[in-house]
C-alpha positions as CSV (number, residue, x, y, z in Angstrom):
1,M,-54.6,73.6,-144.7
2,R,-57.4,76.4,-145.3
3,P,-56.2,80.1,-145.0
4,G,-58.8,81.2,-142.4
5,R,-57.1,78.8,-140.3
6,R,-53.1,80.1,-140.9
7,A,-54.6,82.9,-139.9
8,S,-55.5,82.2,-136.7
9,E,-52.7,80.1,-136.1
10,S,-50.0,83.2,-136.8
11,A,-52.2,85.4,-134.4
12,C,-51.2,83.5,-132.2
13,R,-48.0,82.9,-130.2
14,R,-47.1,80.3,-127.3
15,V,-44.9,81.2,-124.3
16,L,-42.9,79.2,-122.0
17,V,-43.9,80.4,-118.1
18,H,-41.3,78.6,-115.7
19,T,-40.9,79.2,-111.7
20,M,-37.9,79.1,-109.7
21,G,-39.4,75.4,-108.6
22,G,-38.4,73.9,-112.1
23,E,-42.4,73.9,-113.4
24,R,-43.0,74.8,-116.7
25,L,-46.2,75.8,-118.4
26,E,-46.7,76.6,-122.2
27,V,-49.0,79.0,-122.3
28,E,-51.0,79.9,-126.3
29,V,-52.4,83.6,-126.5
30,N,-53.8,85.5,-128.8
31,A,-50.5,87.6,-130.2
32,E,-52.8,91.2,-129.2
33,A,-53.1,89.3,-125.4
34,T,-52.1,91.0,-122.6
35,V,-49.7,90.5,-119.4
36,S,-53.2,90.3,-117.5
37,E,-54.4,87.3,-120.0
38,V,-51.1,85.2,-119.3
39,K,-52.0,85.5,-115.5
40,R,-55.7,84.3,-115.9
41,R,-54.3,81.3,-118.0
42,I,-51.7,80.7,-115.4
43,A,-54.6,80.6,-112.6
44,A,-56.7,78.7,-114.3
45,R,-53.7,75.7,-114.7
46,W,-51.6,76.3,-111.6
47,L,-54.9,77.9,-109.2
48,I,-52.7,80.6,-108.8
49,P,-54.7,83.5,-107.8
50,L,-54.3,86.3,-109.8
51,V,-53.0,88.7,-106.6
52,F,-50.1,86.4,-106.0
53,Q,-48.5,86.3,-110.1
54,Q,-45.4,88.6,-110.9
55,L,-44.5,88.0,-114.2
56,I,-40.5,89.0,-115.2
57,A,-39.2,88.6,-119.0
58,D,-35.7,90.1,-119.6
59,G,-35.2,91.1,-116.2
60,A,-38.3,93.5,-116.0
61,V,-41.7,93.0,-114.0
62,L,-44.1,93.0,-116.3
63,E,-47.1,95.1,-115.9
64,D,-51.0,93.8,-116.1
65,A,-51.8,96.1,-118.9
66,D,-48.6,95.6,-121.2
67,L,-48.9,93.6,-124.1
68,L,-46.9,90.6,-124.6
69,A,-45.8,91.4,-128.2
70,G,-44.0,94.4,-126.7
71,T,-42.4,92.5,-123.6
72,L,-40.9,89.3,-125.2
73,A,-37.4,89.8,-127.1
74,K,-38.1,86.0,-128.6
75,P,-40.0,85.6,-132.0
76,A,-43.3,83.5,-131.5
77,V,-42.6,79.8,-132.6
78,Q,-45.0,77.0,-133.1
79,V,-43.9,73.8,-131.5
80,E,-45.9,70.8,-131.7
81,S,-45.2,67.2,-130.4
82,E,-46.2,64.2,-130.6
83,G,-48.5,63.4,-127.7
84,G,-48.8,66.5,-126.0
85,L,-46.4,69.4,-125.0
86,D,-42.5,68.9,-125.1
87,F,-40.6,71.3,-122.6
88,S,-37.0,69.7,-123.5
89,G,-34.6,70.6,-126.2
90,E,-34.0,73.2,-129.1
91,E,-37.8,73.5,-129.1
92,C,-38.7,74.3,-125.8
93,A,-35.3,76.9,-125.8
94,S,-37.2,78.6,-128.8
95,L,-39.8,79.5,-126.9
96,P,-40.4,83.0,-125.2
97,S,-39.5,82.9,-121.5
98,I,-41.0,84.4,-118.9
99,L,-40.7,83.9,-114.7
100,L,-43.3,83.5,-112.8
101,V,-42.8,84.3,-108.9
102,V,-45.0,83.9,-106.4
103,S,-45.2,87.4,-104.3
104,T,-47.6,88.0,-101.4
105,C,-46.9,91.7,-101.6
106,R,-50.4,93.0,-102.4
107,V,-51.8,90.3,-99.9
108,E,-49.5,92.0,-97.0
109,Q,-50.8,95.5,-97.9
110,D,-54.5,94.6,-97.8
111,L,-53.8,92.6,-94.4
112,A,-51.6,95.6,-92.9
113,E,-53.8,98.6,-94.3
114,G,-57.6,97.0,-95.0
115,G,-60.8,96.8,-93.6
116,I,-62.0,93.8,-92.2
117,A,-63.3,92.8,-96.0
118,A,-59.5,93.6,-97.4
119,R,-58.7,91.2,-95.2
120,L,-60.8,88.3,-95.5
121,G,-60.5,88.7,-99.2
122,A,-56.3,88.5,-98.6
123,L,-57.0,85.4,-95.8
124,R,-59.4,83.5,-98.7
125,N,-56.5,84.1,-101.3
126,L,-53.9,83.0,-98.9
127,Q,-56.2,79.9,-99.0
128,C,-56.4,79.7,-102.2
129,L,-52.8,79.7,-102.8
130,G,-52.4,76.5,-100.5
131,R,-49.1,74.9,-100.1
132,R,-47.5,77.0,-102.6
133,G,-47.5,80.2,-100.0
134,G,-44.5,78.5,-98.0
135,E,-43.2,80.1,-95.1
136,A,-44.0,83.7,-96.0
137,A,-48.0,82.9,-96.1
138,L,-47.4,81.0,-93.0
139,L,-46.0,84.0,-91.2
140,L,-48.7,86.2,-92.5
141,I,-51.5,83.8,-91.0
142,T,-50.5,83.1,-88.3
143,E,-50.0,86.9,-87.5
144,Y,-54.3,87.0,-87.5
145,L,-55.2,83.8,-86.1
146,T,-55.3,86.4,-82.6
147,A,-57.2,89.1,-84.6
148,A,-59.9,91.3,-82.8
149,D,-62.7,90.3,-85.4
150,D,-64.2,87.2,-84.8
151,D,-64.8,86.5,-88.9
152,V,-60.8,87.0,-89.2
153,R,-59.9,84.3,-86.9
154,S,-61.8,82.2,-88.6
155,A,-60.9,82.4,-91.9
156,A,-57.4,82.7,-90.9
157,V,-58.0,79.3,-89.2
158,E,-59.0,78.2,-92.5
159,A,-56.3,79.3,-94.7
160,L,-53.9,78.0,-92.2
161,Q,-55.5,74.3,-92.7
162,A,-55.1,74.9,-96.3
163,V,-51.5,76.3,-96.3
164,A,-49.8,73.7,-93.5
165,E,-48.2,70.6,-94.2
166,R,-49.7,67.7,-92.7
167,G,-47.7,67.1,-89.2
168,D,-46.5,70.3,-89.1
169,E,-46.0,71.1,-85.2
170,R,-46.3,75.0,-85.2
171,C,-49.5,75.1,-87.3
172,V,-51.4,72.4,-85.5
173,A,-50.2,74.3,-82.3
174,A,-51.8,77.1,-83.5
175,M,-55.1,75.7,-84.4
176,C,-55.4,73.9,-80.7
177,E,-54.9,77.2,-79.4
178,R,-58.1,78.4,-80.8
179,L,-59.9,75.7,-79.9
180,Q,-60.3,77.8,-76.7
181,D,-61.6,80.6,-78.6
182,S,-64.0,83.0,-77.2
183,S,-66.1,82.6,-80.4
184,S,-68.0,79.0,-81.2
185,H,-67.5,79.5,-84.8
186,V,-63.9,79.8,-84.2
187,R,-64.2,77.0,-82.0
188,R,-65.6,74.8,-84.9
189,V,-63.4,75.6,-87.7
190,A,-60.5,74.8,-85.7
191,L,-61.3,71.5,-84.8
192,V,-62.1,70.7,-88.6
193,A,-58.2,72.1,-89.4
194,V,-57.2,69.8,-86.4
195,S,-58.5,67.0,-87.7
196,Q,-57.0,67.6,-91.5
197,V,-53.5,68.4,-90.2
198,A,-52.8,67.0,-87.2
199,E,-51.1,63.4,-87.3
200,R,-52.6,60.5,-85.5
201,G,-51.6,59.4,-82.3
202,D,-50.1,63.2,-81.3
203,A,-50.7,63.3,-77.7
204,A,-51.0,66.7,-77.2
205,V,-53.7,66.9,-79.4
206,V,-55.7,64.2,-78.4
207,A,-55.3,66.6,-75.1
208,A,-56.5,69.9,-76.5
209,V,-59.8,67.9,-78.6
210,G,-60.3,65.8,-75.0
211,R,-60.9,69.4,-73.2
212,I,-63.0,70.7,-75.8
213,V,-65.6,67.3,-75.4
214,G,-67.3,69.4,-72.4
215,D,-67.8,72.7,-74.9
216,R,-71.3,74.5,-73.9
217,D,-72.3,74.5,-77.6
218,V,-73.7,70.7,-78.3
219,G,-72.0,71.1,-82.2
220,I,-68.7,71.5,-81.5
221,R,-69.4,69.1,-78.4
222,S,-70.6,66.2,-81.2
223,L,-67.6,67.4,-83.8
224,A,-64.8,67.4,-81.0
225,L,-65.8,63.9,-80.0
226,E,-66.1,63.1,-84.0
227,T,-62.0,65.1,-84.6
228,L,-61.0,62.1,-81.1
229,A,-62.2,59.3,-83.5
230,S,-59.5,60.9,-86.2
231,V,-56.8,62.2,-84.5
232,A,-56.4,59.7,-81.9
233,R,-54.3,55.8,-81.9
234,E,-56.9,52.8,-81.7
235,G,-57.2,52.2,-77.9
236,D,-55.8,55.3,-76.5
237,V,-57.0,55.2,-72.8
238,V,-57.5,59.4,-72.5
239,A,-59.3,59.6,-76.0
240,I,-61.7,56.4,-75.0
241,S,-62.1,57.7,-71.4
242,A,-63.2,61.0,-73.0
243,I,-65.4,59.7,-75.4
244,T,-67.1,57.0,-72.6
245,D,-68.3,60.1,-70.3
246,H,-70.8,61.1,-73.4
247,L,-71.9,57.4,-74.0
248,E,-75.4,58.6,-71.8
249,D,-75.8,62.2,-72.4
250,A,-79.2,63.4,-72.2
251,K,-78.6,64.8,-76.0
252,G,-79.2,61.9,-78.5
253,V,-76.5,63.8,-81.2
254,I,-73.8,63.7,-78.5
255,R,-75.1,60.2,-77.7
256,R,-74.2,58.9,-81.3
257,S,-71.3,60.5,-81.8
258,A,-69.8,58.8,-78.6
259,I,-71.0,55.6,-79.9
260,R,-69.7,56.0,-83.2
261,A,-66.0,57.4,-82.2
262,L,-65.7,54.8,-79.8
263,A,-66.2,52.2,-82.6
264,I,-63.3,53.7,-84.5
265,I,-60.8,53.7,-81.7
266,G,-62.3,51.5,-79.5
267,T,-60.3,48.1,-78.7
268,Q,-62.1,44.8,-80.2
269,G,-62.7,42.7,-77.3
270,D,-62.5,45.3,-74.1
271,A,-64.9,44.2,-71.7
272,A,-65.0,47.9,-69.8
273,I,-66.3,49.2,-73.4
274,I,-68.6,46.6,-74.1
275,R,-70.3,46.8,-71.0
276,A,-69.9,50.7,-71.8
277,L,-72.1,50.5,-75.0
278,K,-74.6,47.9,-73.6
279,S,-75.4,50.9,-71.1
280,S,-75.5,53.7,-73.4
281,M,-78.4,51.5,-75.3
282,R,-80.6,52.3,-72.3
283,G,-83.2,55.1,-73.0
284,C,-81.7,56.1,-76.4
285,D,-83.2,57.1,-79.7
286,E,-83.8,55.0,-82.8
287,Q,-80.1,56.2,-84.5
288,A,-78.0,56.1,-81.0
289,A,-79.1,52.5,-80.4
290,I,-78.2,51.9,-83.8
291,A,-75.1,53.4,-83.6
292,A,-74.4,51.2,-80.9
293,L,-75.5,47.7,-82.1
294,T,-72.9,48.7,-85.1
295,A,-70.1,49.0,-82.4
296,M,-70.9,46.1,-80.2
297,S,-70.9,43.9,-83.1
298,R,-67.3,45.7,-84.0
299,L,-65.8,45.2,-80.7
300,A,-67.2,42.1,-79.0
301,R,-65.8,39.0,-80.2
302,R,-68.0,36.3,-81.3
303,G,-70.1,34.4,-78.5
304,D,-69.6,37.4,-75.9
305,E,-72.2,36.9,-73.3
306,V,-72.2,40.4,-72.5
307,A,-73.2,41.9,-75.6
308,V,-75.1,38.9,-76.9
309,E,-77.5,39.8,-73.8
310,A,-77.5,43.0,-75.6
311,V,-78.4,42.6,-79.0
312,V,-80.9,40.0,-78.5
313,A,-82.3,42.3,-75.9
314,R,-83.2,44.8,-79.1
315,L,-84.6,41.7,-80.8
316,R,-87.8,43.2,-79.1
317,D,-87.4,47.0,-79.5
318,D,-90.4,48.9,-80.7
319,S,-88.2,50.1,-84.0
320,P,-87.8,47.8,-86.7
321,A,-85.2,49.5,-88.1
322,V,-83.5,48.2,-84.4
323,R,-84.7,44.8,-84.6
324,R,-83.3,44.6,-87.9
325,E,-79.8,46.1,-87.0
326,A,-79.7,43.5,-83.6
327,L,-80.3,40.7,-86.5
328,R,-77.3,41.7,-88.4
329,A,-75.1,42.0,-84.9
330,L,-76.1,38.6,-84.3
331,V,-74.3,37.2,-87.4
332,A,-71.3,38.9,-85.9
333,L,-71.8,38.0,-82.3
334,A,-73.6,34.9,-82.1
335,S,-72.1,31.2,-82.0
336,N,-72.5,28.4,-84.0
337,N,-75.6,26.5,-83.5
338,D,-76.6,28.4,-80.0
339,E,-80.0,26.6,-79.4
340,A,-81.5,30.3,-77.7
341,I,-80.6,32.2,-79.8
342,I,-82.0,30.7,-82.7
343,A,-85.2,30.3,-81.1
344,Q,-85.0,34.2,-80.7
345,V,-84.4,34.6,-84.4
346,A,-87.3,32.4,-85.3
347,E,-89.2,34.3,-83.4
348,C,-88.8,37.3,-85.7
349,L,-89.9,35.3,-88.8
350,Q,-93.6,36.1,-87.3
351,D,-92.7,40.3,-86.7
352,H,-95.3,42.2,-88.7
353,H,-92.7,43.8,-91.1
354,W,-91.4,42.1,-93.7
355,H,-88.2,43.9,-93.6
356,V,-87.5,42.2,-90.2
357,R,-88.8,38.6,-91.5
358,D,-86.6,39.0,-94.3
359,T,-83.5,40.2,-92.3
360,A,-83.8,37.1,-89.9
361,L,-84.2,34.3,-92.3
362,R,-80.8,35.9,-93.7
363,T,-79.6,35.9,-89.9
364,L,-80.4,32.4,-89.4
365,S,-78.7,31.2,-92.4
366,A,-75.6,32.4,-90.9
367,I,-75.8,31.2,-87.7
368,V,-76.7,27.6,-87.9
369,D,-75.0,24.3,-89.9
370,R,-76.6,23.2,-92.9
371,G,-79.3,20.3,-91.4
372,H,-80.4,22.0,-88.5
373,P,-83.8,21.0,-87.7
374,A,-85.6,23.6,-86.0
375,A,-84.0,26.1,-88.6
376,V,-85.2,24.3,-91.6
377,E,-88.4,24.1,-90.1
378,A,-88.3,27.4,-89.7
379,V,-87.4,28.5,-93.6
380,I,-90.3,26.1,-94.7
381,S,-92.9,28.0,-92.7
382,R,-92.1,31.7,-94.5
383,L,-92.4,29.7,-98.1
384,T,-96.0,31.2,-97.9
385,D,-95.3,34.1,-96.5
386,P,-97.7,37.0,-97.6
387,E,-94.9,39.3,-98.5
388,Y,-93.4,38.3,-102.2
389,N,-89.8,39.7,-101.0
390,V,-89.8,36.8,-98.1
391,R,-90.4,34.2,-99.8
392,C,-87.7,34.8,-102.6
393,A,-85.5,35.1,-99.6
394,A,-87.1,31.7,-97.6
395,V,-86.4,30.1,-101.0
396,R,-83.1,31.3,-101.0
397,V,-82.0,30.2,-97.4
398,L,-83.6,27.0,-97.1
399,A,-81.2,25.8,-100.2
400,S,-78.5,26.7,-97.6
401,V,-79.9,25.4,-94.3
402,A,-81.2,22.1,-96.0
403,E,-79.5,19.2,-96.2
404,H,-78.7,17.8,-99.1
405,G,-81.1,15.4,-100.2
406,D,-83.7,16.4,-97.6
407,S,-87.0,15.2,-98.3
408,C,-89.7,17.7,-96.5
409,A,-87.0,20.9,-97.8
410,I,-87.5,19.2,-101.6
411,Q,-91.4,19.0,-100.8
412,A,-91.8,22.2,-99.8
413,L,-90.2,23.9,-102.7
414,T,-91.9,21.6,-105.2
415,A,-95.3,23.1,-103.8
416,C,-94.0,26.5,-104.3
417,M,-93.1,25.7,-108.5
418,L,-96.8,26.8,-109.0
419,E,-95.8,30.3,-108.4
420,D,-94.5,31.5,-111.4
421,A,-92.6,34.4,-110.1
422,I,-90.4,32.7,-107.8
423,K,-90.4,29.4,-110.0
424,L,-86.5,30.3,-111.0
425,D,-85.8,30.3,-107.5
426,V,-87.0,27.5,-106.6
427,Q,-85.6,25.4,-109.5
428,R,-81.9,26.3,-108.2
429,A,-83.1,25.4,-104.7
430,L,-84.0,22.2,-105.7
431,A,-80.8,21.8,-107.6
432,A,-78.4,23.0,-105.0
433,L,-81.1,20.1,-102.9
434,G,-80.3,17.3,-105.4
435,R,-83.9,17.2,-106.8
436,S,-84.1,17.4,-110.6
437,C,-86.9,19.6,-111.5
438,V,-90.2,18.1,-112.1
439,A,-92.1,20.2,-115.0
440,V,-95.8,21.4,-113.2
441,R,-98.3,22.1,-115.3
442,L,-100.0,25.8,-114.3
443,P,-103.3,26.3,-114.1
444,I,-105.2,27.9,-116.5
445,C,-106.0,31.8,-115.2
446,R,-109.8,32.6,-116.4
447,G,-109.4,36.3,-116.5
448,P,-106.2,39.1,-114.8
449,P,-104.8,37.8,-112.1
450,A,-105.3,40.5,-108.9
451,L,-102.6,42.4,-108.4
452,T,-101.5,42.8,-104.7
453,R,-98.6,45.3,-102.9
454,S,-96.7,41.9,-101.9
455,S,-96.6,39.8,-105.3
456,P,-95.2,40.6,-108.8
457,P,-97.3,41.1,-111.7
458,A,-98.1,38.0,-113.8
459,P,-96.8,37.9,-117.4
460,L,-98.9,38.9,-120.1
461,D,-99.8,35.6,-121.9
462,E,-100.6,36.8,-125.7
463,G,-101.8,34.1,-127.2
464,A,-104.5,33.4,-124.4
465,E,-105.3,37.2,-124.9
466,A,-105.7,36.8,-128.8
467,A,-107.9,33.9,-128.8
468,A,-109.8,35.3,-126.0
469,A,-110.5,37.8,-128.4
470,A,-111.3,35.5,-131.2
471,Q,-113.9,33.9,-129.3
472,A,-115.4,37.0,-128.5
473,A,-115.8,38.1,-132.0
């Protein structure tokens, strides 16, 4: 071993820090380190703020400025174990030991005697301490939930969220009281805390959150609807009633939040909910319409006439994003081989947005049985689409909707072999339809091919380029 390394090791010592709860941590520090340095190591490993740490050795409380070497009776030892730290047996017993006690004395003093800034700092420290604070921290925090200052009450709610165990009835009740706070910021923080601590299905919490969905603040109304979706069980009548009252709210953000919440806790097949979602799509914005279509596809059963009618109506929406979402919803809702719906989807293959045409092809493949003549004809018509992505989709979809050995489909696909960019997809489609691929001689291209946005660049023919250069020379 090098002398420098041996000297470095001799200048360090290891101590064992343990708690009353049985947790143990081995800390290696410089021999000249102070107690404050040990506390910083504990804070880094166990996330216990320095203000809460009280270290005790040989029955005496250690001060931050004390040198570690002068406070420990046992000599420093080097302990090594295969695979990491070893806290058992004689080796562990030979380490100098320090007891860590989590004390709230300094925080209590800051809360009782300090100004607003000191109280905010103390509450944030309690928030960092989290559940290690236990009952003592909870009692300190709840005392400041009704403080005169808005920021202090807000910080107290956030600290309570961090310290409380999930489902703690006292803490949840205290948070619900803050839902009626005069400060909108405190009400918002309380909603977040309730959603994180309350158990799903707590009737008192659902009722408390339900009362705040009519808050004068738009942001809080939206957050309250989202919180209802996280605390209520599926089919909760009280929550669903509160949510459906806002499905046609004049504010788009409220309408969207209500629709998304209903999608989470609504019961599949509930006719009243389906009708409410259909009504919510009247005069709504693009995002609300997409949210309603998504909710409809989740909550309505396949073949539901009211849902299908509402979705089909969105195929003519001004927004291409809404038209695409309507097509996706039909995959979940349309009955197989429904001729009326197939005709509506086939019309979307003429849409002026290629993304809609692409989605329509995929929808068509999902709602028809193999060999459906109208579907096969509609897909073949897209093999010559001006957009490269649509042509690729049409090739793949045709392989799934045409019957094995369909001569019309095979002939149409064979004609596509001339397009090098999709030739591999065409070969796979032909193989799926039972036709072995015939080699097709591509025409010689004189000059560089014209590139368009809707088609990928043709591969570089190095041999042709070399021949052209030689001829020019």
